DSSP file (Angstrom, degrees, kcal/mol; ACC not computed):
  #  RESIDUE AA STRUCTURE BP1 BP2  ACC     N-H-->O    O-->H-N    N-H-->O    O-->H-N    TCO  KAPPA ALPHA  PHI   PSI    X-CA   Y-CA   Z-CA
    1    1 A X              0   0    0      0, 0.0     2,-0.4     0, 0.0    14,-0.2   0.000 360.0 360.0 360.0 152.1  -64.5  112.2   19.5
    2    2 A X  E     -A   14   0A   0     12,-2.9    12,-2.9     2,-0.0     2,-0.6  -0.998 360.0-155.6-140.9 138.2  -62.9  114.4   16.9
    3    3 A X  E     -A   13   0A   0     -2,-0.4     2,-0.5    10,-0.2    10,-0.2  -0.966  27.8-163.8-108.4 112.1  -64.0  116.7   14.2
    4    4 A X  E     -A   12   0A   0      8,-2.8     8,-2.2    -2,-0.6     2,-0.6  -0.862  13.6-140.7-107.8 123.5  -61.0  116.8   11.8
    5    5 A X  E     +A   11   0A   0     -2,-0.5     6,-0.3     6,-0.2     3,-0.1  -0.733  20.1 178.5 -84.2 120.4  -60.7  119.4    9.1
    6    6 A X  E     -     0   0A   0      4,-2.9     2,-0.3    -2,-0.6     5,-0.2   0.709  63.9 -37.5 -92.3 -25.1  -59.3  117.9    6.0
    7    7 A X  E >  S-A   10   0A   0      3,-1.4     3,-2.1     0, 0.0    -1,-0.3  -0.950  97.6 -30.3-179.3-177.8  -59.4  121.0    3.8
    8    8 A X  T 3  S-     0   0    0     -2,-0.3     3,-0.1     1,-0.3    -3,-0.0  -0.367 130.6  -8.5 -58.3 118.6  -61.5  124.0    3.2
    9    9 A X  T 3  S+     0   0    0     -2,-0.2     2,-0.5     1,-0.1   135,-0.4   0.623 112.6 107.3  72.4  13.1  -65.1  123.0    3.8
   10   10 A X  E <   +A    7   0A   0     -3,-2.1    -4,-2.9   133,-0.1    -3,-1.4  -0.963  39.3 160.8-130.9 116.2  -64.3  119.3    4.2
   11   11 A X  E     -A    5   0A   0     -2,-0.5    19,-0.4    -6,-0.3     2,-0.3  -0.885  23.4-150.4-129.0 160.4  -64.3  117.6    7.7
   12   12 A X  E     -A    4   0A   0     -8,-2.2    -8,-2.8    -2,-0.3     2,-0.5  -0.953  13.3-139.9-126.8 153.2  -64.5  114.0    9.0
   13   13 A X  E     -AB   3  27A   0     14,-2.6    14,-3.0    -2,-0.3     2,-0.5  -0.950  14.3-172.5-116.2 127.5  -66.1  112.9   12.3
   14   14 A X  E     -AB   2  26A   0    -12,-2.9   -12,-2.9    -2,-0.5     2,-0.6  -0.983   1.0-171.5-121.3 122.3  -64.5  110.2   14.5
   15   15 A X  E     + B   0  25A   0     10,-3.3    10,-2.6    -2,-0.5     2,-0.3  -0.959  38.4  99.4-113.3 117.5  -66.4  109.0   17.5
   16   16 A X  E     - B   0  24A   0     -2,-0.6     8,-0.2     8,-0.2     2,-0.1  -0.971  61.9 -93.7 177.8 168.4  -64.3  106.7   19.7
   17   17 A X        -     0   0    0      6,-1.0     5,-0.2    -2,-0.3     2,-0.1  -0.293  55.7 -73.2 -90.6 178.6  -62.2  106.2   22.8
   18   18 A X  S    S+     0   0    0     -2,-0.1    -1,-0.2     3,-0.1     3,-0.1  -0.390  91.0  47.8 -72.3 151.0  -58.5  106.4   23.2
   19   19 A X  S >  S-     0   0    0      1,-0.1     3,-0.9     2,-0.1    -2,-0.1   0.094  87.7 -92.0  98.8 150.2  -56.3  103.6   21.9
   20   20 A X  T 3  S+     0   0    0      1,-0.2    -1,-0.1    26,-0.0    -2,-0.0   0.766 122.6  46.9 -67.8 -27.2  -56.1  101.7   18.6
   21   21 A X  T 3  S+     0   0    0     26,-0.1    26,-1.4    -3,-0.1    -1,-0.2   0.458  83.2 115.9 -96.8  -0.6  -58.5   98.9   19.7
   22   22 A X  S <  S-     0   0    0     -3,-0.9    23,-0.1    -5,-0.2    -3,-0.1  -0.410  80.0 -96.4 -67.0 142.4  -61.2  101.2   21.2
   23   23 A X        +     0   0    0     98,-0.2    -6,-1.0    23,-0.1     2,-0.3  -0.326  55.0 177.2 -57.6 137.7  -64.6  101.0   19.4
   24   24 A X  E     -BC  16  45A   0     21,-2.7    21,-2.3    -8,-0.2     2,-0.4  -0.990  28.3-156.9-145.9 153.6  -64.9  103.8   16.8
   25   25 A X  E     -BC  15  44A   0    -10,-2.6   -10,-3.3    -2,-0.3     2,-0.5  -0.999  15.6-166.7-127.3 132.5  -67.2  105.1   14.2
   26   26 A X  E     -BC  14  43A   0     17,-3.0    17,-2.5    -2,-0.4     2,-0.5  -0.983   5.7-168.6-126.1 124.4  -65.8  107.3   11.4
   27   27 A X  E     +BC  13  42A   0    -14,-3.0   -14,-2.6    -2,-0.5     2,-0.3  -0.959  30.7 134.9-112.2 124.9  -67.9  109.4    9.0
   28   28 A X  E     + C   0  41A   0     13,-2.4    13,-3.3    -2,-0.5   -16,-0.1  -0.882  32.3  62.5-156.5-177.9  -66.0  110.9    6.1
   29   29 A X  E     -     0   0A   0     -2,-0.3    -1,-0.1    11,-0.2     2,-0.1   0.892  67.1-172.4  53.7  46.0  -66.0  111.5    2.3
   30   30 A X  E     +     0   0A   0    -19,-0.4     2,-0.3    10,-0.2    10,-0.2  -0.430   9.7 170.2 -68.2 138.0  -69.1  113.7    2.6
   31   31 A X  E     - C   0  39A   0      8,-2.6     8,-3.0    -2,-0.1     2,-0.5  -0.990  28.0-131.1-147.5 152.0  -70.6  114.9   -0.7
   32   32 A X  E     - C   0  38A   0     -2,-0.3     6,-0.3     6,-0.2     3,-0.1  -0.903  12.1-172.8-107.9 126.6  -73.8  116.6   -1.6
   33   33 A X  E    S-     0   0A   0      4,-2.0     2,-0.2    -2,-0.5     5,-0.2   0.889  74.1 -35.9 -78.5 -43.6  -76.0  115.3   -4.4
   34   34 A X  E >  S- C   0  37A   0      3,-1.5     3,-0.5     0, 0.0    -1,-0.3  -0.855  82.8 -65.5-159.8-168.2  -78.4  118.3   -4.3
   35   35 A X  T 3  S+     0   0    0     -2,-0.2     3,-0.1     1,-0.2    -3,-0.0   0.640 131.7  39.5 -69.0 -12.2  -79.8  120.7   -1.7
   36   36 A X  T 3  S+     0   0    0      1,-0.1    24,-1.8    23,-0.1     2,-0.4   0.571 111.8  53.0-110.4 -13.6  -81.8  117.9   -0.1
   37   37 A X  E <   +CD  34  59A   0     -3,-0.5    -4,-2.0    22,-0.2    -3,-1.5  -0.977  50.5 174.5-136.6 137.5  -79.5  114.9   -0.1
   38   38 A X  E     -CD  32  58A   0     20,-2.8    20,-2.9    -2,-0.4     2,-0.3  -0.922  11.3-157.2-132.5 160.5  -75.9  114.1    1.0
   39   39 A X  E     +CD  31  57A   0     -8,-3.0    -8,-2.6    -2,-0.3     2,-0.3  -0.970  14.2 167.8-136.5 152.6  -73.9  111.0    1.1
   40   40 A X  E     - D   0  56A   0     16,-1.7    16,-3.3    -2,-0.3     2,-0.4  -0.975  34.1-105.2-156.1 165.7  -70.9  109.9    3.1
   41   41 A X  E     -C   28   0A   0    -13,-3.3   -13,-2.4    -2,-0.3     2,-0.4  -0.770  28.3-160.4 -95.6 141.5  -68.8  106.9    4.0
   42   42 A X  E     -CD  27  53A   0     11,-2.1    11,-2.6    -2,-0.4     2,-0.4  -0.989   9.0-178.8-123.5 131.9  -69.1  105.2    7.4
   43   43 A X  E     -CD  26  52A   0    -17,-2.5   -17,-3.0    -2,-0.4     2,-0.3  -0.998   3.4-171.7-129.0 131.0  -66.5  102.9    8.9
   44   44 A X  E     +CD  25  51A   0      7,-2.6     7,-2.5    -2,-0.4     2,-0.3  -0.921   7.5 177.3-120.6 149.8  -66.8  101.2   12.2
   45   45 A X  E     +CD  24  50A   0    -21,-2.3   -21,-2.7    -2,-0.3     2,-0.3  -0.998  10.7 157.2-151.8 148.3  -64.1   99.3   14.0
   46   46 A X  E >  S- D   0  49A   0      3,-2.1     3,-2.5    -2,-0.3   -24,-0.2  -0.853  70.0  -4.8-168.5 136.7  -63.5   97.4   17.3
   47   47 A X  T 3  S-     0   0    0    -26,-1.4     3,-0.1     1,-0.3   -26,-0.1   0.827 130.6 -47.2  48.0  42.6  -61.1   94.7   18.5
   48   48 A X  T 3  S+     0   0    0      1,-0.3     2,-0.4   -27,-0.0    -1,-0.3   0.448 112.8 116.9  83.2  -0.8  -59.6   94.1   15.0
   49   49 A X  E <   -D   46   0A   0     -3,-2.5    -3,-2.1     2,-0.0     2,-0.4  -0.852  40.1-178.1-101.3 136.9  -63.0   94.0   13.2
   50   50 A X  E     -D   45   0A   0     -2,-0.4     2,-0.3    -5,-0.2    -5,-0.2  -0.999   8.0-179.0-137.7 135.0  -63.7   96.7   10.6
   51   51 A X  E     -D   44   0A   0     -7,-2.5    -7,-2.6    -2,-0.4     2,-0.4  -0.978   7.0-174.1-132.1 147.7  -66.8   97.3    8.5
   52   52 A X  E     -D   43   0A   0     -2,-0.3     2,-0.5    -9,-0.2    -9,-0.2  -0.999  16.4-165.1-146.6 137.5  -67.3  100.0    5.9
   53   53 A X  E     -D   42   0A   0    -11,-2.6   -11,-2.1    -2,-0.4     3,-0.3  -0.994  12.5-155.0-121.3 125.4  -70.1  101.3    3.7
   54   54 A X  E    S+     0   0A   0     -2,-0.5     2,-0.4     1,-0.2    -1,-0.1   0.793  79.5  29.2 -71.3 -30.6  -69.0  103.6    0.9
   55   55 A X  E     +     0   0A   0    -14,-0.1     2,-0.6   -16,-0.1    -1,-0.2  -0.779  56.4 171.6-143.2  95.7  -72.2  105.5    0.4
   56   56 A X  E     -D   40   0A   0    -16,-3.3   -16,-1.7    -2,-0.4     2,-0.5  -0.913  24.8-153.9 -97.5 119.9  -74.7  106.2    3.2
   57   57 A X  E     +D   39   0A   0     -2,-0.6     2,-0.3   -18,-0.2    30,-0.3  -0.813  15.9 178.1-101.2 132.1  -77.3  108.6    1.8
   58   58 A X  E     -D   38   0A   0    -20,-2.9   -20,-2.8    -2,-0.5     2,-0.2  -0.960  12.2-153.1-129.1 149.9  -79.3  111.0    4.0
   59   59 A X  E >   -D   37   0A   0     -2,-0.3     3,-1.5   -22,-0.2     4,-0.4  -0.691  36.8-102.6-112.2 169.8  -81.8  113.6    3.2
   60   60 A X  T 3  S+     0   0    0    -24,-1.8     3,-0.5     1,-0.3   -23,-0.1   0.741 122.5  58.1 -63.4 -20.9  -82.8  116.8    5.1
   61   61 A X  T 3  S+     0   0    0    -25,-0.3    -1,-0.3     1,-0.2   -25,-0.0   0.562  84.9  78.8 -86.1  -8.8  -85.9  114.9    6.2
   62   62 A X  S <  S-     0   0    0     -3,-1.5    -1,-0.2     1,-0.1    -2,-0.2   0.747  82.1-153.4 -73.1 -23.2  -83.8  112.1    7.9
   63   63 A X     >  +     0   0    0     -3,-0.5     4,-2.0    -4,-0.4     5,-0.1   0.806  37.1 152.9  59.4  37.4  -83.1  114.3   10.9
   64   64 A X  H  > S+     0   0    0      1,-0.2     4,-1.9     2,-0.2     5,-0.2   0.910  76.6  50.6 -61.7 -41.5  -79.8  112.7   12.0
   65   65 A X  H  > S+     0   0    0      1,-0.2     4,-2.4     2,-0.2    -1,-0.2   0.905 108.7  51.4 -62.0 -41.7  -78.8  116.0   13.6
   66   66 A X  H  > S+     0   0    0      2,-0.2     4,-2.4     1,-0.2    -1,-0.2   0.869 105.6  56.8 -62.8 -37.0  -82.1  116.2   15.4
   67   67 A X  H  X S+     0   0    0     -4,-2.0     4,-1.7     2,-0.2    -1,-0.2   0.941 111.1  42.0 -59.5 -48.7  -81.6  112.7   16.8
   68   68 A X  H  X S+     0   0    0     -4,-1.9     4,-2.2     1,-0.2    66,-0.2   0.872 111.5  55.4 -68.8 -36.6  -78.3  113.7   18.3
   69   69 A X  H  X S+     0   0    0     -4,-2.4     4,-2.5     1,-0.2    -1,-0.2   0.903 107.2  51.2 -60.0 -40.7  -79.6  117.0   19.6
   70   70 A X  H  X S+     0   0    0     -4,-2.4     4,-1.8     2,-0.2    -1,-0.2   0.883 108.3  50.9 -64.7 -39.2  -82.4  115.1   21.4
   71   71 A X  H  < S+     0   0    0     -4,-1.7    -1,-0.2     2,-0.2    -2,-0.2   0.908 112.9  46.3 -63.9 -41.5  -79.9  112.8   23.1
   72   72 A X  H >< S+     0   0    0     -4,-2.2     3,-0.7    58,-0.3    -2,-0.2   0.901 110.6  52.7 -67.0 -40.9  -77.9  115.8   24.2
   73   73 A X  H 3< S+     0   0    0     -4,-2.5     2,-0.7     1,-0.3     3,-0.3   0.841 104.8  56.4 -64.0 -34.5  -81.0  117.6   25.5
   74   74 A X  T ><  +     0   0    0     -4,-1.8     3,-2.1     1,-0.2    -1,-0.3  -0.296  64.1 145.4 -95.5  50.0  -82.1  114.6   27.6
   75   75 A X  T <   +     0   0    0     -3,-0.7    -1,-0.2    -2,-0.7    51,-0.1   0.627  63.1  66.4 -65.4 -13.9  -78.9  114.4   29.6
   76   76 A X  T 3  S-     0   0    0      1,-0.3    -1,-0.3    -3,-0.3     2,-0.1   0.559 113.0-106.9 -84.2  -7.5  -80.8  113.3   32.7
   77   77 A X    <   -     0   0    0     -3,-2.1     2,-0.3    -6,-0.2    -1,-0.3  -0.368  28.7-133.8 113.4 171.2  -81.7  110.0   31.0
   78   78 A X        -     0   0    0     -2,-0.1    17,-0.4     2,-0.1     2,-0.3  -0.957  25.1-101.5-157.4 165.5  -84.6  108.1   29.3
   79   79 A X  S    S-     0   0    0     -2,-0.3    -2,-0.0    15,-0.1     0, 0.0  -0.723  77.1  -7.0 -94.7 145.0  -86.1  104.7   29.4
   80   80 A X  S    S-     0   0    0     -2,-0.3    15,-0.6    15,-0.1     2,-0.4  -0.186  97.3 -41.6  75.6-162.7  -85.5  102.1   26.7
   81   81 A X  E     -E   94   0B   0     13,-0.1     2,-0.4    11,-0.0    13,-0.2  -0.849  41.0-157.7-109.5 140.5  -83.7  102.5   23.4
   82   82 A X  E     -E   93   0B   0     11,-2.6    11,-3.0    -2,-0.4     2,-0.4  -0.932  19.5-172.0-110.5 140.8  -83.8  105.4   20.9
   83   83 A X  E     -E   92   0B   0     -2,-0.4     2,-0.5     9,-0.2     9,-0.2  -0.991  25.0-158.6-139.8 144.1  -82.8  104.7   17.3
   84   84 A X  E     -E   91   0B   0      7,-2.8     7,-2.6    -2,-0.4     2,-0.5  -0.989  26.6-163.5-113.5 125.0  -82.2  106.5   14.1
   85   85 A X  E     +E   90   0B   0     -2,-0.5     2,-0.3     5,-0.2     5,-0.2  -0.943  17.6 167.0-124.0 130.3  -82.6  104.2   11.2
   86   86 A X        -     0   0    0      3,-2.6   -28,-0.1    -2,-0.5    -2,-0.0  -0.752  55.0 -89.8-123.6 171.6  -81.4  104.5    7.6
   87   87 A X  S    S+     0   0    0     -2,-0.3     3,-0.1   -30,-0.3   -31,-0.0   0.887 122.6   9.5 -52.7 -42.6  -81.3  101.9    4.9
   88   88 A X  S    S+     0   0    0    -31,-0.1    20,-2.1     1,-0.1     2,-0.4   0.488 123.0  62.8-120.0  -6.5  -77.7  100.8    5.8
   89   89 A X  E     - F   0 107B   0     18,-0.2    -3,-2.6     2,-0.0     2,-0.4  -0.984  51.6-177.2-128.2 130.4  -76.9  102.7    9.1
   90   90 A X  E     -EF  85 106B   0     16,-2.4    16,-3.0    -2,-0.4     2,-0.5  -0.995   4.6-169.5-125.0 126.8  -78.6  102.3   12.4
   91   91 A X  E     -EF  84 105B   0     -7,-2.6    -7,-2.8    -2,-0.4     2,-0.4  -0.974  13.0-178.1-114.8 119.0  -77.6  104.5   15.4
   92   92 A X  E     -EF  83 104B   0     12,-2.5    12,-3.0    -2,-0.5     2,-0.4  -0.917   6.2-166.1-120.8 145.0  -79.1  103.3   18.7
   93   93 A X  E     +EF  82 103B   0    -11,-3.0   -11,-2.6    -2,-0.4     2,-0.4  -0.993   8.0 179.6-134.3 135.1  -78.8  104.9   22.1
   94   94 A X  E     -EF  81 102B   0      8,-1.6     8,-2.9    -2,-0.4     2,-0.5  -0.973  28.2-125.0-127.9 148.2  -79.5  103.7   25.6
   95   95 A X  E     - F   0 101B   0    -15,-0.6     6,-0.2   -17,-0.4     2,-0.2  -0.802  35.7-175.1 -94.2 129.4  -79.0  105.6   28.8
   96   96 A X  E >>  - F   0 100B   0      4,-3.5     3,-0.9    -2,-0.5     4,-0.8  -0.557  31.0 -64.5-118.6-178.5  -76.9  103.7   31.4
   97   97 A X  T 34 S+     0   0    0      1,-0.2     3,-0.4    -2,-0.2    -1,-0.2  -0.213 111.7  32.0 -64.7 154.1  -75.7  104.1   34.9
   98   98 A X  T 34 S-     0   0    0      1,-0.2    -1,-0.2    27,-0.0    28,-0.1   0.643 129.2 -70.3  74.7  14.9  -73.3  106.9   35.8
   99   99 A X  T <4 S+     0   0    0     -3,-0.9    27,-3.0     1,-0.2    28,-0.4   0.886  93.3 140.3  71.6  39.0  -74.8  109.3   33.3
  100  100 A X  E  <  -FG  96 125B   0     -4,-0.8    -4,-3.5    -3,-0.4     2,-0.5  -0.884  44.8-142.6-117.0 148.1  -73.4  107.6   30.2
  101  101 A X  E     -FG  95 124B   0     23,-3.5    23,-2.8    -2,-0.3     2,-0.8  -0.930  10.4-146.0-106.9 128.6  -75.0  107.0   26.8
  102  102 A X  E     -FG  94 123B   0     -8,-2.9    -8,-1.6    -2,-0.5     2,-0.7  -0.860  20.3-166.6 -94.6 108.7  -74.3  103.7   25.1
  103  103 A X  E     -FG  93 122B   0     19,-2.9    19,-3.0    -2,-0.8     2,-0.4  -0.875   1.5-165.4-106.8 111.7  -74.2  104.6   21.4
  104  104 A X  E     -FG  92 121B   0    -12,-3.0   -12,-2.5    -2,-0.7     2,-0.5  -0.830   5.4-161.7-102.9 133.5  -74.3  101.7   19.0
  105  105 A X  E     -FG  91 120B   0     15,-3.0    15,-1.9    -2,-0.4     2,-0.5  -0.964  10.4-172.7-112.8 118.7  -73.5  102.1   15.3
  106  106 A X  E     -FG  90 119B   0    -16,-3.0   -16,-2.4    -2,-0.5     2,-0.4  -0.960   7.0-166.8-117.8 124.4  -74.7   99.2   13.1
  107  107 A X  E     -FG  89 118B   0     11,-2.6    11,-2.4    -2,-0.5     2,-0.4  -0.886  13.0-178.5-101.8 139.0  -73.8   98.9    9.4
  108  108 A X  E     - G   0 117B   0    -20,-2.1     9,-0.2    -2,-0.4     3,-0.1  -0.999  32.2-140.8-141.3 143.2  -75.8   96.5    7.4
  109  109 A X  S    S-     0   0    0      7,-2.4     2,-0.3    -2,-0.4     8,-0.1   0.808  81.1 -35.4 -74.1 -28.7  -75.6   95.5    3.7
  110  110 A X        -     0   0    0      6,-0.5    -1,-0.1     2,-0.2     5,-0.0  -0.931  68.7 -81.5-169.0-167.5  -79.4   95.3    3.4
  111  111 A X  S    S+     0   0    0     -2,-0.3     2,-0.1    -3,-0.1   -23,-0.0   0.622  88.0 104.8 -85.8 -14.7  -82.6   94.5    5.2
  112  112 A X  S >  S-     0   0    0      1,-0.1     3,-1.6     4,-0.0    -2,-0.2  -0.443  73.2-129.4 -78.7 141.2  -82.5   90.7    4.7
  113  113 A X  T 3  S+     0   0    0      1,-0.3    -1,-0.1    -2,-0.1    -3,-0.0   0.784 105.0  57.2 -59.2 -30.4  -81.5   88.4    7.6
  114  114 A X  T 3  S+     0   0    0      2,-0.1    -1,-0.3     0, 0.0     2,-0.1   0.623  90.1  91.4 -79.6 -11.0  -78.9   86.6    5.5
  115  115 A X  S <  S-     0   0    0     -3,-1.6     2,-0.1     1,-0.1     0, 0.0  -0.404  85.3 -94.1 -82.5 162.6  -76.9   89.7    4.7
  116  116 A X        +     0   0    0     -2,-0.1    -7,-2.4    -8,-0.0    -6,-0.5  -0.344  39.6 175.7 -79.3 154.5  -74.1   91.0    6.9
  117  117 A X  E     -G  108   0B   0     -9,-0.2     2,-0.4    -8,-0.1    -9,-0.2  -0.976   9.1-165.2-150.5 153.2  -74.2   93.5    9.7
  118  118 A X  E     -G  107   0B   0    -11,-2.4   -11,-2.6    -2,-0.3     2,-0.4  -0.999   5.1-167.2-141.3 136.8  -71.6   94.8   12.1
  119  119 A X  E     +G  106   0B   0     -2,-0.4     2,-0.3   -13,-0.2   -13,-0.2  -0.983   6.9 179.8-129.1 136.5  -72.2   96.8   15.3
  120  120 A X  E     -G  105   0B   0    -15,-1.9   -15,-3.0    -2,-0.4     2,-0.4  -0.956  16.2-146.3-127.1 153.3  -69.8   98.7   17.6
  121  121 A X  E     -G  104   0B   0     -2,-0.3     2,-0.3   -17,-0.2   -17,-0.2  -0.978   8.2-166.1-126.8 130.0  -70.7  100.6   20.7
  122  122 A X  E     -G  103   0B   0    -19,-3.0   -19,-2.9    -2,-0.4     2,-0.5  -0.798  16.8-137.6-104.2 151.7  -69.2  103.8   22.2
  123  123 A X  E     -G  102   0B   0     -2,-0.3     2,-0.4   -21,-0.2   -21,-0.2  -0.964  26.5-176.3-110.9 121.1  -69.8  105.1   25.7
  124  124 A X  E     -G  101   0B   0    -23,-2.8   -23,-3.5    -2,-0.5     2,-0.2  -0.933  32.6-109.5-120.5 138.7  -70.3  108.8   25.8
  125  125 A X  E   > -G  100   0B   0     -2,-0.4     5,-1.4   -25,-0.2   -25,-0.2  -0.502  30.3-134.5 -65.4 131.9  -70.8  111.1   28.8
  126  126 A X  T   5S+     0   0    0    -27,-3.0    -1,-0.1    -2,-0.2   -26,-0.1   0.807  87.9  39.1 -65.8 -33.6  -74.5  112.2   28.7
  127  127 A X  T  >5S+     0   0    0    -28,-0.4     4,-1.9     3,-0.1     3,-0.2   0.878 130.8   4.5 -81.5 -96.3  -74.0  115.8   29.4
  128  128 A X  H  >5S+     0   0    0      1,-0.2     4,-2.6     2,-0.2     5,-0.2   0.856 128.1  58.7 -62.5 -37.8  -71.0  117.6   27.8
  129  129 A X  H  >5S+     0   0    0      1,-0.2     4,-2.2     2,-0.2    -1,-0.2   0.925 109.9  41.8 -59.8 -46.5  -70.0  114.6   25.8
  130  130 A X  H  ><S+     0   0    0     -5,-1.4     4,-2.8     2,-0.2   -58,-0.3   0.848 112.7  55.0 -70.9 -33.0  -73.3  114.3   24.0
  131  131 A X  H  X S+     0   0    0     -4,-1.9     4,-1.9     2,-0.2    -2,-0.2   0.928 110.9  44.9 -63.8 -44.4  -73.5  118.1   23.5
  132  132 A X  H  X S+     0   0    0     -4,-2.6     4,-2.1     2,-0.2    -2,-0.2   0.909 114.2  49.5 -64.8 -42.7  -70.1  118.1   21.8
  133  133 A X  H  X S+     0   0    0     -4,-2.2     4,-2.6    -5,-0.2    -2,-0.2   0.917 108.8  52.1 -64.1 -43.3  -71.0  115.1   19.7
  134  134 A X  H  X S+     0   0    0     -4,-2.8     4,-2.2   -66,-0.2    -1,-0.2   0.911 111.1  47.5 -59.6 -42.6  -74.4  116.6   18.6
  135  135 A X  H  X S+     0   0    0     -4,-1.9     4,-2.3     2,-0.2    -1,-0.2   0.883 111.5  51.0 -65.6 -38.2  -72.6  119.8   17.5
  136  136 A X  H  X S+     0   0    0     -4,-2.1     4,-2.6     2,-0.2    -2,-0.2   0.892 109.1  50.6 -66.9 -39.6  -69.9  117.8   15.7
  137  137 A X  H  X S+     0   0    0     -4,-2.6     4,-2.8     2,-0.2     5,-0.2   0.926 110.7  49.3 -63.1 -44.1  -72.6  115.8   13.8
  138  138 A X  H  X S+     0   0    0     -4,-2.2     4,-1.9     1,-0.2    -2,-0.2   0.914 111.9  48.7 -60.4 -42.8  -74.4  119.0   12.8
  139  139 A X  H  < S+     0   0    0     -4,-2.3     4,-0.5     2,-0.2    -2,-0.2   0.912 112.3  48.8 -64.8 -41.5  -71.0  120.4   11.6
  140  140 A X  H >< S+     0   0    0     -4,-2.6     3,-0.9     1,-0.2    -2,-0.2   0.937 115.0  43.6 -62.6 -46.6  -70.3  117.2    9.6
  141  141 A X  H 3< S+     0   0    0     -4,-2.8    -1,-0.2     1,-0.2    -2,-0.2   0.784 112.9  53.7 -70.2 -26.5  -73.8  117.2    8.0
  142  142 A X  T 3< S+     0   0    0     -4,-1.9    -1,-0.2    -5,-0.2    -2,-0.2   0.420  81.6 117.1 -91.5   2.2  -73.7  120.9    7.2
  143  143 A X    <         0   0    0     -3,-0.9  -133,-0.1    -4,-0.5    -3,-0.0  -0.169 360.0 360.0 -68.1 164.8  -70.4  121.0    5.4
  144  144 A X              0   0    0   -135,-0.4    -1,-0.2  -113,-0.0  -134,-0.1   0.445 360.0 360.0  87.8 360.0  -70.2  122.1    1.8
């Protein structure tokens, strides 16, 4: 994963493995509507498939940063799936063997079954990997 500084006060977050075909999630074009709401673009890709949503809106009450902090804090594992759900973005995490977190990013055009959705999954090391990712998510959300 990478937190890339694009300019003063502007960063993008890329979560993915090495190689052009590795599953990846990219959060970029962050903007703040007001003190309570921000928006950004999310693009996910894997094996030649790419999906993108231009404006994912989050509020301070959505707690995306808290979701990632909780995953990092529980590095010894958990049962079942944990999910953070927004209108168009779903981030789900399951703890797997070998101390890895399977982090799925789902983009969806809406709630209706006939609309499109696309999911990619990254494998992140539960200890240091999730701690670094949680800090990167906080930095991305806190810019501006």
